[in-house]
N, C-alpha and C positions, 0 to 999 in steps of 0.2 A: 428448811428449804434445801432442795437437791443441789449438790455442788457439781453435777455432771457437766453443766454448761458454763461453769465459772473457771477462771484461771486460778490455779493454786500454786503460787510461788513457794519454793522450798528454801527458806532461810536467805532469800535474796542472792543466791549464788548462781543465778543464770538459768535455773531449771524452771520449766513450766509444764504443767499437766493440763491437757484439754481433751475431753471426750475420749479418754482411754489412750491417748498418744502422749509421749513424753518428748519435750523439746528442750534443746539447750541453746542459749544465746551466747555466741562467741563475741567477746569484746577484745580490744587490743591487749588488755592486761590479764586475760584469762589464764588461769593456771592449769587448765585441762590439757592432757595429752590426747593425741589422736586415738590411742587405745581406749581412753576413758569415754570418748565420744561414741564408740561403737554401740554402747548400751541404749542410745536414744533413738526414738522413731525418726526424728528429723532434726536438722540443724538450722538455726537462724544466725546468719553472720551480720553483726552490726556494721552497716556499710556506709556510715556517714563519711568515713575517711576511705576514699576509693582505693588508695594504694594498699592499705591493709586488707580491704575486702578482696581486691583482685588477687593479691598474693595468697590469701587464705583459701579461696575457692580452688585455685590451681593446685595448691598443696594437697587439699583433701581429695580432689579428683585424680591426682597422680599417685595416691597412696596404693600400696600393693594389695591390701585386703579388699575383697569384693564387697564386704559389708559396709565399707566406707565409700568406695568410689561409686557405688550404686545408690547410696543413701539420698533421700530427698533433702535438698539443701536450698535455702531461700535467703535472699537479702532482706534485712530489716532496716528501714529508713535509708534506702539507697540514695546515693548522690546521682547527679546527672552525668557524671564523668565516665561511667562504665560503658565500654563499646559493645558492638554486636557479638564479638567473640566471647567476652566474659559473660554476657547475658545468655549465651547458649550453654554455658557450663552450669548455670543455676537453673532451678526449676520454677522460679517466679520471685516476686517481691511482695512484701507487705510494709505498710508505713507505721502500723502500730499493732499491738497484740489483739485488739478487737477484730482484726481482719483474719485471724487464724481460721475462722469458720469457712472463709472463701477458698482456702487452699487445702482443706481436708480431702475433697474428692481427688485432687491431684496426688496428694500423699498416698492415699489408699490405693489408687491405681498403680502407682510405682511399686508399692510394697507387694501388691498382688502379683504383678508381673515378675518381680524379683523372686518371689516364692515359687514361681513356675520353673525357674532355672534349676538344673541339676547341680549339685555341689561337686565340682570336679576341679582338678588342678591341671593347668596346661603343661605339656611335656617339654616345651622349649620357651626361651625368653620371647621370641617372635610370636609364638602361639599365645602367650599370655597377653601381649599387647593387642593382638587381633581379637582375642576373647574379650578384652576390656572394652574396646570401642564397639564391638558388636552387641555386647550385653547392655551397654549404656544406651545405644540406639533402641534396642528392643524394649527396655523397661520404660523408655520415654515415648514409645509408639512411633518412632521415626524410621522411615524406609530409605532415607537419603543421607549421605555424608557430604556436607557442603563445605567447600573451601571459603574461608572468610578473610578478606583483606585485613591485615593486622599490622600496624606500624611497629609493634614491638617484636614481631616475628623475624627470626633469622632467615626465613625463606619467603618473606613478604605475605604469606598466607598462613592461616591457622586452621587446623582440622579439629573441631571440638572432640574431646575424648582421646585424642592421640597426641597432639602437639604438647599438651601440658606434661607429658611424661618425659620430655627431653629438655636438656639445658639449652639456653639460647644459642650457643655455638654449635649444637649438635642436632638442630632441628631438621637438617637435610635427611636424617635417618627416617623421618616420617615417610618419605617416598618409598624406601625399601620395604617398610611394613605394608603400605598400601599396595605396592606392586606384588608382594607375595600373596596378599589376600585376593587380589584380582587373578593372579595366576592359578590359585587354588579354586577359583570359581565361587568364592564367597561374596564377592562384590563385582559389580560391572561398572566400568568407568566410561565417561563421555567427556569430550573436550569442553573446557571451561575458559582457559586462558593460557598464555605462555609468559614466562618470565626468565630472567637471566641471573646467573650466580658467578661469584668469583672463581676463577680457574684454579686458584691456590687453596682456598679454604671452604669453598662451596657456600659462602654466605651471600645473602641477598641485598645487603646494605651497600649500594654502589653510588658513587658520586661521579656523574658523567661530566668531564671537564674538557674545555677547549684549551689545548696546550701548544707550546712552541714545538714545531717538528724537529728542532735540533736538540734541545735540552729537556723537553717535556715540562717546562715551567708554565704555570698558569698565570704568571704575572706579566702582563703585556699592556701596551697602550695602542690605541687604534686611531688612525686619522684618514681622512679622505684623500684620494689621488685626484689631482686636478688636470684637466686637459684644456689648454688655452687654444681656442680655435684659430686666431689670426696667425700665430707663428708655429703652432703645432707642438708647443712645449708640453711635456707630461712629467709630473712630479708630485711628491707629497705636499699637502697643504702648507706644512711648515716652511717650505721653500718659497711660498708665495706671500707669506705673512711678513709684515714689517713691524719695527719696534715703535713707530711713531703713532700709528692709529690702527683702526680695525680694517682698513682697506687691504685688498689683495692686489699685489703687483707682480707681474711676470718677471722672474729673474733673468729671463733670456732677452726679452725685447723691452722690458721696463714699462710696459703699458699697464694701466689699471684695469682690473677685471671688475666690471660693473654689474652685469646682468647674467645670472646663470641661465643657460639655454641659448643665450645670444652670444656672449663673449666666451663662455666656458661651460664645461659640465664636469660632473664627478662620476667617472665611469667605474671606479672601483675604490677599494679601501686598502690600506697598508697597515700591517701589525708589526710592532717592534717589541721584541722580548726584552724585558727590563733586567733579566738575569744574564743573558749572553749577548745581547744587542743584535741578535739575528733578526733580519727583516723578512717578512713573508706575507703572502696574501691569503693563504688558506690554513686554518688551524688543523691540527690533528686532534681527534677526539679519543680520549681514553676514559676508562671506568676505574676509578680508584676505590678499592674496597675499604670501607670504614671499619671493618673488623680486623683485618691483618695488614692493611695499608699497601697491599700489592696493587700496582698500576697495570690493569688489564688492557690488552689490545681488544677492541670490540669483537673482532672475528674469533678471538680465543675464549670469549665468555661461554660458560656452560648454559645452554638453552634447555629449559625443562618445561614440559607440558603439564599444566595444572588441570586436574580432572575433578569432575563431580561424580560421585559414586552412588549407585543404588544397591541395596542389599538383595541378593538373589534368594531363591527358595532354599538352595543348599546352605546359604549363609544363615538364614533363619533357623534351619534345622540344627546347624552346628552351634548356634547361640544357645539353644535350649538343652541339647543333649551332649554338647561338648565338641570341641574342634581338635582334631588330631591331624597335624600336617603330614602330607605324603612325603616320603623320602626314599633314598636309594636302598635303605635297609630292607624295604618290602620286596625288592627285586632279588634279594639274596636268600630267601626262604627256601630250604630244600623241598623239592617236590613241586615247585612252581616255576613258571617262565615269566620273562618280562612282558608287560602288557603290550608293548609294541610287537613282540614276537607272537603273542597270542592272536592279535588281530590278523597278522600275516598267515598264520596257520589256519584260521577260519577261511581265508581265501582259498587255500589249498583244498580244504575239505569240500568247499562248494564244487570244485572241479571233480573231486573224487565221486561225490554222490550223483553228479550229473552223468557220470559214465556208468556206475553200477546201479543206479536207480534205488539208492538206499534212503534211509531217513536218519537225520541227525539234528541235534538241538543245541541251542545256547541257553545257559542259565546264569542267573546272578543271585547272590545272597548279600543283603545289605544290613549291617549292624548299625542302627541309628545312633546308639549312645556309646560309640567306641571311645570317644574322649573321656567319658566317665569311667569306662573300663580301665584305660591307661592310668587315670588318676588313682583308681582303687588298688591296682596291682603293681604299679611301678614299671619302669622301662625294662628291667631285667626279666621279670616274670612275663611281661607282654610277649617277648620273643618265644619263650617256652610255650605259652598258651597258643600262639599263632601256629607253631609247629604241630601242636596237638590238633588244632582245628584242621590244618591241611591233611594230617594223617587220617583224621576221622572222615573227611570228605573223600579222600583217595580210595578208602576201602570200599566205597560204593560204586566206584567208577572202573572202567576198563583200563588196562595198562596204557593204552594209547590215547586216553582222554587227557585233557589239558586243564591245569588250574593256574590262574593268574590273579594278582591283586591290581586293581586300578588305583586304589588308594587304601589306607588302613581300614576303611569302613566297607569297601566294596570288593567282593570276590567274584571272579568270573570263572565258569567251568563249561566244558563241552561235554555233551552226552551223545557219542557217536553210535550209529547203528541201533537206534531205539526209537520207538514212536513217541510223539509228544505226550500222549496220554500216560504211557508207562514212565516216561521221563519225569512227569510231574509227580507221580506217586513216589518215585525214587527221591526226588528233590524234597518232598515233604518229610520223608524218613531222615534225610540228612539234616534238615533244619531242626527237627525234633531232637535228634541226638546232640546237635550243637547247643541247643537250649540247655539240655541236661549238663553238658560238659562245662559251659560257662557258669551255670548256677552252682554246680558242685565246687568249682574252683574259686569263685568269688562270692563270698557270703553276702546275702541280702542284695544281690545285684539283679535288677529287673531287666531281663534280656528283651530287647526290642529289635526283632529281626523281620525283614521284609524280603520276599523272594519272588522270582518270576522266571518263566521259561518260554522260549519261542522256537519254533521249527526253523531250521536253516533253509533258506530259499535259494534256488539256482537262478532266479530271475532278478534278484535285488543285489546291488553292490555290497560287498562284505562290510565295508565301513558303515554304510547306512544301517545294516542289520545290527551291528554291534552298538551303534549310537542309539538306535531306537529302543534297544533292550534296557539301556542304562539311563535313558532320558529322565531327568528329574532326580537322579541319585548320585551323579558324579560331581 
């Protein structure tokens, strides 16, 4: 009988083989290290004990190695205690090994998508976290990054793929990563909610308390204020109570108060602080942080907008080919100008060609897998190669032409006093030489370059012309 469709346990050590895939079942007493688990196609976490299961999935998803944090991971015999956030970290659940057949398509889809990614190393810590949540979304076929209300989160919400990388007291750093990714154009945010955080430690666990305005104690007693209609006496209920019975008697005129609304009413209440004996009618509300115990004034709380994000085309491209963050270093390359200055100089060129009736062009050269390039050559060699790239491009241009980097992947150049047709031929020569330069400097590197040229118009605003050229690439 063929064993292809049967489970083949290996010495009862948690290993299972099914249809060419190797599984490992993680139990609370498992002796496997995370490095040991890298060899398996998928992981099954025995999830009867939700505390163990939740801790384990977060630990695996926060691991630094892409082979682990992208690995298909499922719960086996899950309890009903896992919330929405934890369920977004796993790829599904099975209740027994007979159900492995049902999750094979999911596993194979994740593995196929993972194999499409280029093997690159992010150049910065922030870039590594951005890469992590982008690749997790891509391999799971998700276009959106949703905030999930999570009671155990230090910021009240959790972002699957990101929040698990931070300690409970440092989760506010999630916002810095998301803000950077949005600024880089990798994701696009939209309003979801607003929440508040401690002004001292940025934590979201706040206890809103009604406190004494004098000493800020929350220990107080409350009683009604009574207004006696016949004599006009106003005072706390305790002044109208007697020790003999439950009747109310006015301490001013000694008449009994029989019917509310006829003899008297209760126009207000009075609070008495049990700590300092201060009497007051209106509480002061403060927000006490349950993390650092700081008592926040409400107007001093940090208000933060919670966003729901969608992954842009640029983000998808960076996911597959590598994400290289833009930085000030790109503005310091000899032979180039800042991108902002480049845009202004295009404006001047429009005025020039309007007067002399000449022809000029804008061109762009886009290296799709610049992230992979950085990973392969390192930061020091990157700068050297960029200088060589600029030098190569410059030798084809006139001395008054301009070169600028919009970001490490996108180079902009001007081609003054030349027709668009001749400019395209020149651009093709430049790109061909760049392919050879990069191929010769980086062994087995597949150069993925895209380029485009457009004539400068005297009738279209300069910003619109620049933006239309790089649309979809910036």
